[in-house]
N, C-alpha and C positions, 0 to 999 in steps of 0.2 A: 250815475246810476250803477248801484252794486248787484253784484250776481251771488247769490249762495254757489257752494260746490256743485252742488248737483245741477242748478242752473244752465252755469260755466260748463262743465262736463256735458251737459245735453247740446249746448251751444255748436260744440268741434265736432258733434257727430254728423255725419254725412252719407252715410248708408248702413246696409246689411248686408252681411255674409252670404252668397245666394251659392256656393261651390265649395269645396275644400277638399285637394287634394297635397300629395307632400310636396310638390312643384308649383302649384297654383292656385290662387285662391280668387273667386269670382264675385263680385261687390254690385249688388242693387244701389243705385242712387238715391235719395229720398228727392220726392219734388222739390225740395225748397232749398236744396245744395245750390251753393253758388254755382255758376255758371260761368265766369270769367275770373272775377275779382274777389278774392274769398277775404273777410273780415274778421272771420270768428275767433283768430288766436289774438285779437288788438292790433295787429299788425297789415296792413294790405300785401296779398300775396294772389298769386295767380292758381287759380282751380277751376278747373281741374288741367292738371298737364302732366303729358306722357316723363315719365323717369322719376317723379317727385315722389315723396315717401310720404306712407299712411303709417297709422299705426292700430293697433287692435287691443283691447285692455283684454287682460287675463290674470292667473291669481300671479304670477312671478312677475309680471310688469308691464309691456308693452311687445307685442308681435309687431315689427319693424318690416311693412312690406314698400316696394317699389311698384308704382304705375308701368305696366309694360303696351296697354291699349286701351282705347275708350271706345264704346260704340253705343247704337241705340237698339233697344230692344223692343219688338211691338208686344205689348200685353193684351191680353186678350180683356181684360177688364182695369178702371183706372185706379191707382194706386191714393186711398182713401186715407188723410190726417184724419180723421175724425166723426164725429157722429153726425157734421153739419153735411160731411160730403155723400153719405151714404143716399142723396135722393140723385144721386152722378147716374146714369145711362151706363149699362155696361158694353161701352161700344171700344173698338182696339186701340190704346193710347201708349204714345210712346213713353219708356223708360229710359234713361241711360245706364249702362253697366261698363264696367271696367276692372280690368287683372290685373292683380297685385302677385309680384316674385316674392316668396317670402325669403327676407334677409335673417334677419337675428332676433335679438332681444335686448329692449332697451329695458335696465333696472333703475329704481331708484333707489337712493341711500342718502345719508348725510357725511359731508367729510370734517377734518378735524375740527372746523370754528363751530359745526352743529347746522350749516346751511345744508337745504337739500342738492343734490347732485344729481345727475343722470352718468348710467355706463352703459355701454353696447356692447354685447358680443355676439359675435358670429354663431351661428346654429338656431336651431329650433328646438327644443324640448317637449312641449305641448302645443298642438295645431287648437285654433279656436273649434267653432262649431257652426253649422246654419244657422241664421237668425242672430250671430252675436254684431254688436257693433261694429262700428269703424269711424274710425277719430282724425282730425286734423292735425298735426302735430305742433306744437308751439315753439315760437324764436328758440328756446333753452333748449327744447329736446331735440331740433333741427340739428343745432350745435353741436349736441353732444353725439348725434349718430357722425356728421362728417368729422368731427375732433376726438373719436375713439381710441381707444388704445391707452399706452403711457404718456401722459400729455407733456411730463417733467422731460422726455425724452426729444420731445418733437418740439425742437428748437429751431428750424428753417421754417419760415414761411415762404411757400411758391406762389399762392396764390387764393382766390377764393373761390366758393364753390356756387353759381347761378341759383343751384336747385335747392339749395338749404339755406333762401335769408341771404346768401353772401358769407358765410360762415368761412372763417378762417381753414384756408388746408396746410397744415403743418406736417412737415415729413423728419423723421428721426435718421440721420446722413449713416447711422450705424446701419440699419434694415435697407437702407436706398441702396446705396453703393456696396454695401458687405456681399450683398448675392445678387450681383449685376444688374444693371439698367438697361434697359431697352426703348430708345425712344423715334419710334415708327410717323410716317404719317407722308402724304404725299407733298412734292415738289410747293413751296409757297406757302404753307401750312402754320409753319413756324418753328420746325424741329430745331434749327440752330438756335434761334432764341430761346427756346428752353433752356438744350444746353446749356449755352453761356449763361444764363439766368441761375442755371442751379449752382455753379462754379462759383459765379457771382456773388449768390446769396447765403450760401453757406460759408464763405470767407466773409463776408460784412457781419455775420450772425456771431463768429469768432470774435471779431473786431470789439461789436458790440459790446460785447462782456471785458471789456478792454485785455483782453488777453491776444499775445503777438500769435499771429495763425501760424501753427505747425504743418498747415495741410502742403500737398502736394498734388497736381492736378497736370498730367500729361497729357496734349491735346494732338491727336494726329490728325493733319487739316489737309486734304490733297486739293482742295480747294484755295488757299490761301485766304479764307473770309474770316480766320478768328484774330489776324496780326493787329487788327486796331482796336479788337473789342474790348481789350482790358488795360486800355490805355494809362487811366486813370488810379489803378492798382500801381502799388509799391513793385518795383522791381519782377518784371514780368521779363524771362526769359525766351526769345523769338530766335528759333534757328532755320535758315532761309538759305537754299541756293544760290540766289540773289542776295549779296549782301549793302545795298543801299539802305538808307534811312538808318543807319547804326544797327543794321540786323545782322547776327549774328552767321557766320559760317556752319551750315549743317555739315557735319562729318561723322561717317560711318565706316572708318576705314576697313580695308580687307581683311586685317588680321580679328575682327571683330566677328567675323562669317565662322558658322561650324560648318562639320563637314556635310550636312543634311542640306545647308544652303548652298554651298562651293555645288554640291551635285545637280540641286533644281535647276543654278544659273547656268551650268555648261551643258547640262543633258546627258551627264556619265552614265554612259549603259553598263546596267546591272552587273555582269559577270565578268567584263572585262576592264571598263575604265574605272569604274569605282573603288574597288580596292587597290588599285595605283594611286588614284586620287587621295584618299584617305592615308595610305603610307607615305605619299608625298607631304601630307600636311602636318603627318604625325612628326616626322624628320626634320623639315622643316623648322616647324616650332621647337622640337626637342633642340634643334642646331642654333636656333636664335637667341637659346636661354643664354642673359648671361652668368658669365661663371668665372672665376678668377682661376678657377681650376683645368688648365689646357687639357691635362690627361682625361678627364672627364669625357672632353670634347670627342675626342679619337677614340676611349674607348666606347661610345655611343657610334661612331661610325664606321670602326670594325666590327663590331661585335651586329651592324647591319649585315654587313657583308657576310660575316661568319652563317648567322642564321639564315641566310638565303641561301648561302652553298650546300647546308644541312640540308635546309627543305628541297633543294633538287635533287639531293641524294637520297633521300628518303622515298620520293615521287620516280625514283629511276628515270630519271632526266639526265643523270649525269653522262652517260654512255654515250647518247646522241650528241653529236657533233654540230648536226645544223643548228641544236638549241641552246645547245649549254657555250657553243664557242663566244658568240657576240658576247654571251654575259661575262666570260674571262675577259675578253677584250677590255670591256667597260672597267670590270676590276682592277685590271693592271692598271689603266689609266688614273681610276681612284687612289691606288697605293703611291702613284709616284707624283700626284698632287700632295696627298697626306704628307710624303717626305720632303716636299717643298716645306709645309706649313709648317710641320712638329718637328723642327731639327736635331732634335732632343733623341729620335727615334727613327734620325735617317737612314741608317746603316742597314737595320732591320729590316725595315718597309721597302728598302729597294731592290733586299735581297727577295722579300715575296714578291715585287713586282717583276723581278727578274726571271725567278722560278714559271710566274705564269708565261711571261714572254717564250721559254724558253720550251715550254710545252706546247703554244700555239704554233712555233714556227720550226717545231722541229721535223727532219725530212719524213712527207707521204704525209701530215699531219691535216694541212690547206690544202686549198685549190684555189684557183682564181675560178669566179663566177661568168656564166656565158653573158649575163648583162651588167657588167661590170661587181664588185665585192670581193669579197673575200668568203668562200664557205670552209665548212671543216667537215671532217670524217670524226668517226667515232674517238670519244678519249679513253686510255687505259684507266684501269680501276683504280690502282694505286697510285697513277700521277697525280690524281683528283686528291685522295686521301694526303698525299703528300704536302700540296697546297691546304688543305684546310686544319692537316696539324701544323705546318707553320703559323696561320693565323692564330693559330688558338696556343701557340706558347708564344708569339705576342702576346697576347692578350691578357695570360698570366703574368706576365714579366710587368704589365703595367697597370694590373689591378684587378683584372679578371672581366669576364664578359656581362654586359649591362642588359636587361631584358626588361624594356621598355620604360625606364626610369626617365621622370621626368613629365611633364603633358601629353595629354593624350591630344588625338587630330582636333577636338572640341575646347581646348581650352584658348584663349583669347590671350594667347604670346607673340608679341610684336614682331613681323618679318617684313620684310621687303616685296614686295609685287613680283618685281622683275625677276629675282633670285626663286622666287616658289615657281615660275612659268619655266624658268631656267631648270630647276629640278625634276620639275616633272618631265622635262624632254630630258632629260640623262635617265630618269627610269624608263622611259619609255624606249630610250636606245638600247636597254638593257632585255627589252622584250622580243618576243618571235616576230611580231608585226608590229613595228611601229608605227606605221601608216593606220592603224586604228585608232591613234590617241590624236592624230594632225587637227581634226575639231575640236575635241577638248582644248587644246595650246591654244589654237589661234584664236576659242570664246575669252581665252584669260589674257593674250596678246592686246587683243582688241581692245577690252576694256579698259587695259592700263595705259593706252596710247588715247583714247578719246578723251578728247577736252572735256565735254561733257561731264562723264563721270568722274575724273579725275580729280577736281575740286571737291566731289564728296568721299571717294575712297582712296584718294590718294596719299601719298604717307604727308606726315604732319609730326608735329612735337606733339599730339595728344597724348595722354596717359588714360590706361583704364579707369583710375581713380579720378583723374580729371574729368574724362567726359562721364562717370556717374555723379559727379559732384554738381556739373551744370544743367544734366537732363532730368535727375531725379532730386536734385536738389542738395545743399550742403544741410548740417549740423543745425537743426532745431530752423531748418528752411529760412535760415538767415539772408540767403541770397533770392528769396524768394517763393511765392508758393504756386505760380502757374510756370508753366513750360509751353508754347506753342510751337509747334515743328509743323513749318510749312513747306509742304511735299507739292505743291503745284510745278515747278520746276524740275523735279527728277526725272530724270529722262524714262519712257517708258520701260525700256530693256531691264533696268533694275528697282523701278519704285517698290515692287511686291518685296524683293531682296529686302531694299532700304527698312520698310514698313516692318518687315518681321524679324531684321534686327534689333531695331530699336525697341519693338514689343518684347521680344525673348531675352534680351540684354536687359529689359528695364524689371521682366519677371525674375531671372536666375539671380539680379543682384537682390531683391529683395527674398530671396528664397537662403540666400547665404546671411543676409544681415539675422533673419532668425536662428540659421546653425548656430552663429558667432554668440549668442545670448544665451545665458545657462536659461532662463526663466522661459524661453523659446517666444518673447516680444515680438510682436512685428513692428513693422515700419508701413502704415496706413497710406495707401498710395492710388488714385484714382487715374487710370487710362482710359482717355476718349479715343475711340474710333469714330471719325466721320465719314461717310458714305460709306456705310459698311459692306453693304451688298457688291462693292467690288472689290474689297480687300478678306472679306470673310465669307466667300461665295460656294455655295455647295458645289462640290465635284465628286467626280467617280475615282474609285478607291484603285487605283492600279499601280502598283508598289512599282515597276519596271521602269513606269512613264512619269514620273513626279514632275510638274514643271512649277515654274516660280508661283503660282495662284494658288494651287493647291497647299505648296509647301506653306504660303504664309495663313491661309487657312487653319492651315493645323495646329501652327502657333498658338492664334486666337483659342483654338478649341483646348488648347492646355490650361492655357490660360483660364478660360470657362472652367474648366474642371478644378483647378488644384489651386487658381489664384487665391479665392477666400482663405485658405489654410493660410497665405504667408504674406495677407493684408493687402493683397492688390485687386481693388474694384475694375469691374470692366465697365464701361456707357459704349453703346452702340447705337448710331445715330443712322437710321435708313429709309428710303423712299419704297423701298422693294422687297419685303420681311419674306413674301415667297422664295426670294433667290438666295436667302442666307443658310448657312449651314445649319442644320437642324440640330448639331450636338451644341453649338453656343446659343442657339435661341432657348433649345432646353434646360439650358444654365441659367439663363437669365430669369430671375424670381418677380421681377418687378416690369411694368409696363408703364409707359407714359403715350396715349394714344394721339396723335393729331388724325386729320382729316383722311381718310381713306378711303377711294372711289373704286382701285381696280379689284375684278371679282375674286382671283385669287387669292390676293392679299387679305380681302375679308373673310373669307373663306378660313384661311390661316388664324387671324387672329382671332375669329371664336371658338375656334378650338384651345385658345388659353384660358377661359373660364367655364365655370358649370352649365349645364343648360338652362337652368334659373336664372341666370345673372344673366344672360347674353341680351334681353333687353334694351340694355344700356348702348350696346352695343350699336345697335340698329341706327343710331344718331352718328357713328364715324361719315360716309357720306358726306352729310350736311354741317358737319362741325365748320363753325367761322374761325379764321386767324385767330390765335393766342389763345383757342380753347382745347382743351385736350380729357382724354378719361385718364385718370389715376389706378391702376388695379394691381393687385400682385401682393410682395410680401410686404411692402411699405406703407401699405392701408386697410385697415379692417374689410374696406367692402369697395366696390368700383364705385368712383366719383367723378362727375366732372366738376373741372377744375379751368376757373380763367386767371390764367399766367399772370402772375404779376407786370406790371410795364416796364419797358427797359426803354431808356431814350434811344433817338440814335447813335449815338455817340456809342454807346455800350451794345450793339447790335452787330452783330459779325457782318458782312458785308456780302449780302445775298438777295437783294433787290431785283427786281425783273427790270430791264432793261427799260429805259425813256425813250420807247422809238417817237411818239409824237412828238416831245420837246425837243427834241433833235432833229426832227425832220420839217418843224415848223419854223427853230430857229430858236428858239426860247433856252435851248439849254447848247452853249455851243460845242463841237467836237472838230479839231483842228486835225489834221493828218499830215505824218512826215513818214513815209513810208521806207525813205532811205536810212533814218535814225533806228527803225523797226528793225530794217535786214541788216543793218551792220552789227546790231543786237544778238538775231538770230544768226549769224555768220560770225560773231563773236572778234568783228575787228572793232579794234580800238579809234572814236570817232576824234580824237586828238591825233593820232600819226598820220 
C-alpha cells in the first residue's frame, strides 16, 4: 500500500502547537498519536520519549525541537476527531501535552548527485504559530540532525545516538582537540574508557586511510590505568618509576625545573630566599654551559662579584662592617679558588685576594665575637674603591664585564644537583643571616639524597633533545603515536612538580617548534590529564605562598589559554568538575559528560549550556555506563552518545574490586607481605 505525499505527511503528524515563546514550545498531542511505539515513519521507534527530536514545518524547512517533558492536562471537553465525535458528552478529558526546546532549523536541499539531503543549522529565525502541526522526523532527518556540520571533516566515529535511530556520531578531531575537551563523570561511569577510546579511534581512523599516523598523544596517568590499554598498537612508549615489564624509566631531571617550580618545591620566601634562589639558578646554569673559552667563564664569575660589590656601594652598605665584612671574606675565598682554576691569571687573582685579606685583617678592622666568629668594624670608602678598581682592571684585561650573558634561570641547561645546593650554600653565607636559608637548602639536599626521588630527578645521560624525542615523539612519529606517563609511584612530595614540568616542557617545546618555522606551522599534540581535579584544582591566589599544587594548576591554566595557538590540545578527565580551576574549565570548548550525581557538579555543568538546552542534562544522574552527552564546539547541538565498545584488553585497568569472588575463593589472591615490604623498603630480595 502506498501513500500520497499529503497522506504520508499527515501520518507523521502527532499534535498541534498550544503555546509559543522564544525558549519553549508547548504541544497538545493528538488522541491517535502513539503512546509507546511509533510506526508512522516506517521504522519502529519509541514515542513519546524524553529528549527525542520533533519537527515543526515552516517556510524555511523544519524547526527542530527537543522534548523536555511530557504530562497530562485535563481538558474541559474531549478533543473530537470529526463529525462522528460530536455526540460525545462534554466531560473532563485527559490530553497529553509536551514541551519542546527549540534547537535549530533543518533545511532540505540537493547534493552534487541531485539527491535530496537535509542540513541542520543551529538557531531559529522564524518561530511557528499556535495551531501549527508537529510531526515525527524520519530516520533520514534524524541522522541529518545528529550528523550535522561539515560531514567531510567528521572523520572519527565515536559512537551512536540512541535518540536518533542509532545514527552514527562522528567528530572532527580539529574541533574536538583544538579548543580543549573535558570528560566529566562519576567514578565507574566510563570516563577512562572514553578517553582511551578517543585516542584509539583517532589513530585507527588515520590508519584505515592507509596513512601512517603522525599523531602525538601524551597521557599523564596518576593511577597507572593506561599501561596495558594500547598494547596492540605499535611502539607505545610507557614511562614509569618501576621499570619492570620492559617499561622505560621515568626521568624528569632537576635541571628541567624552572625558577617557579624550584620556588614552589622549596617554599622559598618572597623577600629573602627567592632572589637568592633565582640568582643561584642563573649562575649555576651559566657556569655549567659548555664552552671552550675558559676566559668567558672567569669573566662571568668575576663580573658577578663586581656587580655585587657595586650594588652594595650604591645601597650605602659598603661602610657597615657587620653587613659588608662577611661578603668580603667570601669574595676573598672565591678569588683564591679562581686563582687555582685559571692559572693564566693566577698572579692578578691572588693579588686581589691579598688586597681583600689585608683590608679584613688590618689592625682595628676585625674583632672576635662574644659567641664565636669574627666581627668587623666599618670599612673606609677608599679601601673598598681600591678593591672595586682592581677587580674592574682585571675584567678589562680579560675582555670586560659580562652582563647576564648566557641562559637565564629558567633555561634547561644541565647542572649537577649537589653543586647547585653547594652554590646556594655559598651565596647564603655571603648574606647577613645565612640561617634564613637553612630550610631551603635542607629541602634540596633531602631530595638529592632520597632514593625514591633520585630515580626520577637524579643525574643521568639524558639530553634535552633526547627527552623531547622520547616523550613528544620524533620526526613523523616514527617511534609511536602514544606516550603513557605512569605517575602512580611518584613520591607525593614531587608528583605535582613532575606533572607540571612534563606539561610545561611539552608546551614550551611546541612553542619553539612554531617559532623556528617560517610559516609558523604547529605540531598538533594532545595532552591528556587524568584525575584532573587533583592537578588542576582551584586555588587561592597568594603570591607569597605558592605551593606545588597551585603552581601545577597555573601551568595547565597557561596551556588552556595559549595551547591552541601552538598546536597543543588539552583533554581533562575528572570526577569532580566543581573542584577544577574555573580558568581551565572556561577554556574547554567541548564536553563529554558521563553520569554525574553530585549536586554541586550538576549545577556547574548546567551552566555550560544555554537555558533552552538544559533538558538533556537532566539525564545525567541516570545515565548508564558507556553513555555520555556530547556538547560544545565539536557538535552542532548536544547529543546523547552510546560510545563505541572497547574489548576488555583495550580498556584502562579501572575495574571495581571483585570482593565477592575473592571472598568465596572463585578468584585466588595469595599474599606475600615480605615481598611487598622489601619492595616498599627498596630491599633487593636476591641479596
